[in-house]
N, C-alpha and C positions, 0 to 999 in steps of 0.2 A: 633350413629344414624344409623338406618337401611337404607341402601342405594339402594338396588336393588329389583325391583318388577318384578316377573316372574309369568305369568299365564299359566298353562297348562291344557288342557282338553282332556279327552279320553272317548268317548261314550262307555258305556257298551253294550254288545251284548248278547242276550239270545241264547244259543246254541240250535240247533235242536236235540231233543231227543225223543225216544219212548220206549214202554214197553219191558219187558223181563229181569228178574233179573239174575245176574251172580251168580255162585255157590260159595261155601265157599273158594275154592282154584282154581278158574276158570282161564283158559288162557285168552288172550286178547278178549274182547267182541266186535264184529263188531258194527259199528256205528248204523246200522239199528236195533239193539237189545238192545241198551243202556237203563239202568234203571234210568229214570229221578228222581225217588224217592230218590235214594242215593245222588244225587247231590243237590236236594232240601233240604235234611236233613242237609248236610254239610254246605250249605249256611245259613240255619236257626240257627244252633247251634253255628256258629262262628260269626254271625252278631252282631254288637253293639246293646245293648238294654238299660238297666238301666244306668244312668250317673255314670261314674267313673273317678277318678283322679288317675293317676299312676305316681309315681316318679321313676327315673331311672338314672343310670350312662351311659355315651355314649362315644364312641371313633370313630374317623374317620381318615383314612389314605389312601393316594394314592401317585402318583408320586410327587405331589406338596404340599400336605397338610398333616399335622399330628397334630391333636388337640383332646382334650378330655374335658369332663366337666360333668355337671348334666343337667337333663331335666325334663320337666313336660308334660304329655300326658293327655288330656281330651277327653273322648269318650262318645258318646250318640247316640241312635237310632233316626232316621234311617240313618245310615252311615254318621255320623258327627265325625270328629276328629280334634283336634288341638295339634300341637307339638311345644313346645318351648325348644330350646337348648341353654344352657348357657356355655360359655367357661371359660377360666382362669379369675379370679377375678370377677366372676359372670356377665361378659359382655354378653349381649344377642347376640348369634351367628346366629341363624335362628328362625324365627317365621313362621309356616306353618299351613294352614287350608285346610283340605281335606273334601269335601262334595260330597258323591257318587264318581263320577269319574272326579271331577274337583278339581284341586290343585292351590292354590295361596300361595306364600311365599315371605317374605322379608328376605334379608340376609345382614349381616354386611360387606361382601366382595363380589367382583365379582366372578362369576362362582363357587359358592358353590355347590358341586355335590350331590344334593339330589337324591335318587332313583326315577325312574318313578312311576306313580300313582299305577299301579298294584302291584309293589313290596313294596310300602309303606303300602298298606293294608295288604299284606302278613306278613310284619314285625310285625304288630299288632295282628297277628293270625287270620285275617279275610280272608275268601275265597271270592274272587270276580272273576267270570269267565272273561277271557280276551276277546277282540274283535276278536275272532277266532272260527273256527269250531271244535266242539267236535268230535274226531275221534276214541277214544277207552277208555275202562275202564277195570281195573283188580281189582277184589275183592278177597283177600286172607288172610292168617293168619296174614300177616304183615299190613293189612289194605287196604285202597282204593287208587288206582292210577288212575288219570284222565289225558288224553292226548288230546291236542288241536293243531291244525295247522292253521297258519295264523298270522296276525299282525307282519309280517316280520320274522317269524320263527316258531319253535315248542315249546310247553309248556308241562311240566309235573308237576302235583300236587300230593303230597302224604299226606294222612290223616289217622287218626284212627277214632274211633267211635265218638269222642267228640272234636277233635282239628286238625287243620292243622299242618303238621310236616315239609314239605319242598316244595320248588318250584324251578324248573329249566327251564330256557329259552335258547334255542340254536338259534342264528340268522342265517339267510341265508348267511350272510357275514362272518361267523365264530365267531361272538361274543358269549359270554356266561355270563349269570347272574344267581345267585342262592340266595335263602333264606333258612337258616337252623334255626329251632325253637327247643328250649330245655325247659324242665320242671324244677320244677313242674309247671303244668298248673293250673291256677285259672280261672274257668269258660271260658275255651278255650283260655285264654290269656297266652302266654309263659312267663317264667322267664327270658329267654335270646333269643335274636334274632340277626342273623348275615346276612347282605346283602353283596354280593360280585359281583363286575363287574370284571371278570377275565381278560378281554382285557385291561382295564384301571388300573389294579392293585389296585382297590379301595375296601375298606372294611369299613362298618359301623356296629358297634355293640351296641346294647341296652341291658342293664342288669337291671332288675327291682329291686328296693329297698323297695318299699311300694305301696300298692294299697288301695284306700279308696272309699267306696260308698258315693255319695254326692247328694244333691238336684239337680234338673234340672238346667242346665246352662243358664245364661242370653243369649239371642240371639246375643248380641254383641260379645260373645266369638268367633263366627264363622265369624267375620269380621277381616281379617288379619291386617287391619290398626289400630285396637284397641289393646292396650297393655294388 
């Protein structure tokens, strides 16, 4: 029986941006000259749209936990996702619902270490700007790099023309968290995603095994108390 209910909310913040496009292999673009169209496009192409059900294998390890199993992800626009993780013998380990920047989850044990909201969206290949100020952008042969400052540290997002590729957060207290995404990508969704909290020696890996287009989900799917 799922025992712990945790609710976390983080309000999204629209970064201040203005015109002026970067060149093909440009150096860092000053904040006053940032091209908001690049960011809007990345937001649009990675956002959840048609309803999909994604099956995956997962593993989690840190100082105190080492567990693996299978999972189901249900996603649908606008910014709705549900994550169900099953451990050994198909026992439900975590049930989580993510709606925009609000997270609710039930866990079978105390202190199950789910990543923060911004990193959960990144694990799914979705770009959501953090509650921080956009300070720089680089557009080059390797793709787009966005830099933000605030929300307790600095952020760096890397993307190509159709998908998010990595995220790095450096905390003011020396903490570090990263997301690495690997293909093949299916409509901006990665085949493999790895979240790491370097200070906590924590790693969560999702490896997709099947993706299915499905009819729109019943609204009850987004209620974490409903199985």
